[in-house]
C-alpha positions in Angstrom: 41.1 -30.2 14.0 44.0 -28.7 11.9 43.1 -26.8 8.8 43.9 -28.5 5.5 46.8 -27.1 3.5 44.5 -27.0 0.5 41.7 -25.1 2.3 41.3 -21.5 1.1 41.5 -18.8 3.8 39.1 -16.0 3.1 38.7 -12.8 5.0 35.3 -11.1 5.4 36.0 -7.4 5.6 32.5 -5.8 5.8 32.3 -2.1 6.6 28.5 -2.5 6.2 26.7 -5.6 7.4 23.5 -7.5 6.6 23.0 -11.1 7.8 21.6 -12.1 4.4 24.8 -11.2 2.6 26.7 -13.2 5.2 24.4 -16.2 4.7 25.1 -16.2 1.0 28.9 -16.1 1.6 28.6 -18.8 4.2 26.6 -21.1 1.9 29.3 -20.9 -0.8 32.1 -21.4 1.8 30.4 -24.5 3.2 30.0 -25.9 -0.3 33.7 -25.3 -1.2 35.3 -26.0 2.2 36.6 -22.5 2.8 38.1 -21.3 6.1 36.3 -18.0 6.8 37.7 -15.3 9.2 35.5 -13.8 11.8 33.3 -10.9 10.6 35.0 -7.6 11.0 31.7 -5.6 11.2 31.1 -6.6 14.8 33.7 -4.5 16.5 35.5 -2.8 13.6 38.7 -4.5 14.5 41.1 -4.5 11.5 43.5 -7.4 11.5 46.7 -5.7 10.3 49.2 -8.5 9.4 46.5 -11.0 8.3 47.6 -13.5 5.6 45.4 -15.6 3.5 44.1 -16.3 0.0 41.3 -13.7 -0.7 39.1 -11.0 0.7 35.4 -10.3 0.4 34.8 -6.7 1.3 32.1 -4.1 1.6 34.1 -0.9 1.6 31.6 1.5 3.1 32.4 4.3 5.5 35.9 4.1 7.1 39.0 4.8 5.1 41.1 2.6 7.4 39.4 -0.6 6.3 39.8 0.4 2.6 43.5 1.1 3.2 43.9 -2.3 4.9 42.2 -4.2 2.1 44.2 -2.4 -0.6 47.6 -3.2 1.1 46.7 -6.9 1.6 47.3 -7.4 -2.1 45.2 -10.6 -2.4 42.3 -11.3 -4.8 39.5 -9.2 -3.6 35.8 -8.7 -4.4 34.1 -5.5 -3.2 30.3 -5.4 -2.8 30.3 -1.6 -2.7 31.0 1.1 -5.3 31.8 3.9 -2.8 35.4 4.0 -3.9 35.5 3.5 -7.7 39.1 4.6 -7.8 40.0 1.2 -6.2 40.0 -1.1 -9.1 38.6 -4.2 -7.4 36.3 -6.6 -9.2 32.8 -5.9 -7.9 29.5 -7.7 -7.4 26.8 -5.1 -6.9 23.0 -4.8 -6.5 21.2 -4.0 -9.7 19.6 -0.8 -8.4 18.2 0.1 -11.8 16.3 -3.2 -11.8 15.0 -2.6 -8.3 13.8 0.9 -9.4 12.1 -0.6 -12.5 10.1 -3.0 -10.3 8.9 -0.1 -8.1 8.1 2.1 -11.1 6.1 -0.8 -12.7 4.3 -1.4 -9.4 3.1 2.2 -9.2 2.5 2.6 -12.9 0.1 -0.4 -13.2 -1.9 1.1 -10.3 -2.6 4.2 -12.3 -0.5 6.9 -10.5 0.4 10.1 -12.3 2.4 11.9 -9.6 5.8 10.5 -8.5 8.5 11.3 -6.0 11.9 9.8 -5.0 13.3 10.6 -1.5 16.9 10.3 -0.3 18.7 11.8 2.6 22.4 11.3 1.8 24.9 11.4 -1.1 25.2 7.6 -1.3 26.1 5.8 -4.5 23.4 3.2 -4.1 20.7 5.9 -3.3 21.8 7.8 -6.4 21.5 4.7 -8.6 18.1 3.8 -7.3 16.9 7.4 -7.8 18.3 7.6 -11.3 16.8 4.3 -12.2 13.4 5.3 -10.9 13.4 8.6 -12.7 14.5 7.1 -16.0 12.1 4.2 -15.8 9.2 6.6 -15.2 10.4 8.8 -18.0 10.2 5.8 -20.4 6.6 5.4 -19.3 5.8 9.0 -19.9 5.9 10.3 -16.3 8.0 13.0 -14.6 9.4 12.4 -11.1 10.4 14.9 -8.5 13.5 14.0 -6.3 13.6 15.3 -2.8 17.1 15.4 -1.3 17.3 16.2 2.4 21.1 16.6 2.3 20.7 19.4 -0.4 17.9 21.2 1.3 18.2 24.6 3.0 16.9 23.0 6.2 19.7 20.4 6.3 21.7 20.1 9.5 23.6 17.4 11.4 23.8 16.6 15.1 21.1 16.4 17.7 18.6 18.6 15.8 18.8 16.6 12.6 16.1 14.1 13.3 13.4 16.7 14.3 14.4 19.2 11.5 14.4 16.5 8.9 10.9 15.3 9.8 9.5 18.9 9.9 11.0 19.6 6.5 9.8 16.4 5.1 6.3 16.9 6.4 6.1 20.3 4.8 7.3 18.9 1.5 4.7 16.1 1.6 1.9 18.6 2.3 3.0 20.6 -0.8 3.2 17.8 -3.4 0.1 16.8 -5.5 -2.0 13.8 -4.3 -2.4 11.0 -4.8 1.4 10.5 -5.1 3.6 7.4 -5.4 6.9 7.7 -3.4 10.0 5.4 -3.6 12.3 6.0 -0.7 16.0 5.1 -1.0 15.8 2.5 1.7 13.4 1.3 4.4 14.7 3.7 7.0 14.0 6.6 4.8 10.6 5.1 3.9 9.9 5.1 7.6 10.9 8.9 7.6 8.2 9.4 5.0 5.6 7.3 6.7 6.0 8.9 10.1 6.1 12.4 8.6 2.8 11.6 6.9 1.3 10.4 10.1 2.4 13.6 11.8 0.5 15.9 9.5 -2.5 13.6 8.8 -1.6 12.5 5.3 -3.2 9.0 4.7 -1.0 6.2 3.6 -1.7 4.6 1.1 -4.8 6.6 0.2 -2.9 9.9 -0.5 0.7 8.7 -0.4 1.6 5.2 -1.7 5.1 4.3 -0.4 7.8 1.7 -1.1 11.2 1.4 0.5 14.2 -0.8 -0.4 16.2 -3.6 1.2 13.3 -5.2 3.1 15.2 -5.2 6.5 12.7 -3.6 9.0 12.1 -5.9 11.9 8.5 -7.2 12.3 7.4 -5.1 9.4 4.0 -6.8 9.2 3.1 -5.8 12.8 3.3 -2.1 11.9 0.1 -0.1 11.8 0.9 0.5 8.1 3.3 -2.2 7.0 5.9 -0.9 4.5 6.3 -2.4 1.0 9.9 -2.9 0.1 12.2 -4.3 -2.6 14.0 -7.5 -1.7 17.4 -6.7 -3.1 18.6 -10.3 -3.2 21.5 -10.0 -0.7 21.9 -13.7 -0.1 22.5 -14.2 -3.8 24.8 -11.2 -3.9 26.9 -12.8 -1.2 27.0 -16.2 -3.0 27.9 -14.7 -6.3 30.6 -12.5 -4.8 32.1 -15.6 -3.2 31.9 -17.5 -6.5 33.7 -14.7 -8.3 36.4 -14.6 -5.6 36.9 -18.3 -6.0 37.5 -17.8 -9.7 40.0 -15.0 -9.0 41.9 -17.1 -6.5 42.0 -19.8 -9.1 43.8 -17.5 -11.5 40.9 -16.3 -13.7 40.9 -12.8 -15.0 38.6 -10.3 -13.4 35.5 -9.1 -15.3 35.9 -5.6 -16.8 32.6 -4.4 -15.5 30.8 -5.0 -12.1 28.6 -8.1 -11.9 25.1 -6.9 -11.2 22.6 -9.0 -9.2 18.9 -8.2 -10.0 16.4 -7.7 -7.2 14.5 -10.8 -6.1 11.2 -8.9 -6.2 8.9 -6.5 -4.5 7.3 -7.4 -1.2 3.9 -5.7 -1.4 2.4 -4.6 1.9 -0.3 -2.1 3.0 1.8 1.1 2.3 1.5 0.8 -1.5 -1.4 -1.7 -2.0 -3.9 0.8 -3.5 -5.3 1.7 -6.9 -5.1 5.2 -8.1 -7.2 4.4 -11.2 -10.4 6.4 -11.2 -12.0 4.4 -14.1 -14.3 2.0 -12.3 -14.3 -0.7 -15.1 -10.5 -0.7 -15.3 -10.2 -0.7 -11.4 -12.6 -3.8 -11.2 -10.6 -5.5 -14.0 -7.3 -4.9 -12.3 -8.4 -6.1 -8.9 -9.8 -9.2 -10.5 -6.5 -9.9 -12.3 -4.5 -9.4 -9.2 -6.7 -11.6 -7.1 -7.5 -14.4 -9.6 -4.6 -14.2 -12.2 -3.3 -17.5 -10.9 -6.6 -19.2 -12.0 -7.4 -20.1 -15.6 -9.3 -16.8 -16.3 -9.4 -15.0 -19.6 -10.1 -11.6 -21.0 -13.8 -12.6 -21.4 -14.0 -12.9 -17.6 -12.6 -9.4 -17.3 -15.2 -8.1 -19.7 -18.0 -9.6 -17.6 -16.5 -8.3 -14.4 -16.1 -4.7 -15.7 -19.5 -4.5 -17.3 -17.9 -3.2 -20.5 -17.6 -4.3 -24.1 -14.3 -6.0 -25.0 -13.3 -3.1 -27.2 -14.2 -0.5 -24.6 -12.3 -2.3 -21.9 -9.3 -2.7 -24.2 -9.3 1.0 -24.9 -9.8 2.1 -21.3 -6.9 -0.2 -20.1 -4.6 1.4 -22.6 -5.6 4.9 -21.6 -5.2 4.2 -17.9 -2.2 1.9 -17.6 -0.7 1.8 -21.1 -1.3 -1.9 -21.6 -4.2 -4.1 -22.6 -6.1 -6.4 -20.2 -4.4 -9.4 -21.8 -0.9 -7.9 -21.3 -1.7 -7.1 -17.6 -2.9 -10.7 -17.0 0.3 -12.0 -18.7 2.5 -9.6 -16.6 0.9 -10.7 -13.3 1.2 -14.4 -14.1 4.9 -14.1 -15.1 5.7 -12.2 -11.9 4.0 -14.9 -9.8 5.9 -17.5 -11.8 9.2 -15.8 -11.0 8.4 -15.8 -7.3 7.4 -19.4 -7.2 10.5 -20.5 -9.2 12.7 -18.7 -6.8 11.0 -19.8 -3.6 9.6 -23.3 -4.3 10.8 -26.7 -5.7 7.5 -27.5 -7.5 7.8 -29.2 -10.8 7.4 -27.0 -13.9 4.2 -28.8 -14.8 2.7 -28.1 -11.4 3.9 -24.5 -11.3 2.3 -23.8 -14.7 -1.1 -24.6 -13.2 -0.4 -22.5 -10.1 0.1 -19.5 -12.4 -3.1 -20.0 -14.5 -1.6 -21.7 -17.5 -3.4 -24.6 -19.2 -0.2 -26.5 -19.9 3.5 -26.6 -19.1 4.3 -25.9 -22.8 2.2 -22.7 -23.0 3.7 -21.6 -19.7 7.3 -22.2 -20.9 6.7 -20.4 -24.2 5.1 -17.4 -22.4 7.9 -17.3 -19.7 10.7 -17.4 -22.2 9.1 -14.8 -24.5 8.8 -12.5 -21.5 12.2 -13.1 -19.7 14.5 -14.4 -22.4 15.2 -17.6 -20.5 13.3 -20.8 -19.8 11.7 -21.4 -16.3 14.3 -24.0 -15.5 17.2 -21.7 -16.4 15.6 -18.9 -14.4 15.3 -21.2 -11.3 19.0 -22.2 -11.7 20.1 -18.6 -11.8 18.1 -17.6 -8.8 19.4 -20.6 -6.8 22.9 -19.1 -6.7 
């Protein structure tokens, strides 16, 4: 069937590839009848001489691809910030938001020792690390940053894998325990996990660990499944395509990159532990995490902990910097966000699934916490 003259031709020029990004782009293309080129990431073939209406690019490694996209001179959206000197409009992951989710996850579990690990000078790793350090600083905690590529042991080539693991194992033996570690991505989290196993450091008992991007195959079949941030790549692809459509329609480019917040934290065994030593607070936290979706109250927490209301309130603030009621509220709102993004349940039904007595009380609490209504949040997450 011949292609319509009105049909937009869009080139996908991805120097880095993830199927979820591609799915988001494909969803928008199907909804708007675009003609998409074949993905360039498969064989790195650059189509010099290509003509069309717009380009969706991830300009990672490879200057030849960046050179090609620049000379095409068509509306372009870049999903990467590796080359800030190229003044393309960009749609990027909100790495600071992802880091905040991880910092909050560790903080509410009572950790006092923190570390960020990265193995290369990559813009996204730097943003995640800076976001993690700054988020913890706001909570009153310091964070060490281990950079393999800046260590004295650093090398490349055939010896790199072994030397990196040996160096990392020695560093992990040195740091105080228990410690919470955020790795720049899942592959680097795997470096940490396997280095811990090599020297007998228990995960999550001594080292609680979270990665990013949630891309490991069959993660739940691992001996110690890795927690990871879902960086919302399908929405990233969809929003990037939507911005490109606007540019092809003549709209002006935004001055700043559009940032897409993470979808959430996928909690698995590697970080599912409490570092809180106070038994009453630990009992209260576990009860909230397991029953927060039920219509429980602070009175139930008082009964579970075996403490007075005033004593529990004070202990919670000392251990995790929030009251029992605030932690219950936080857990319910996080559950609501996940359900809003992943299900089509009516707001009235969803309110009950999150422990609220009515849809009205749920909507008020949700908007107070997030700044938007549940319905608006669902609409934003849908695209």
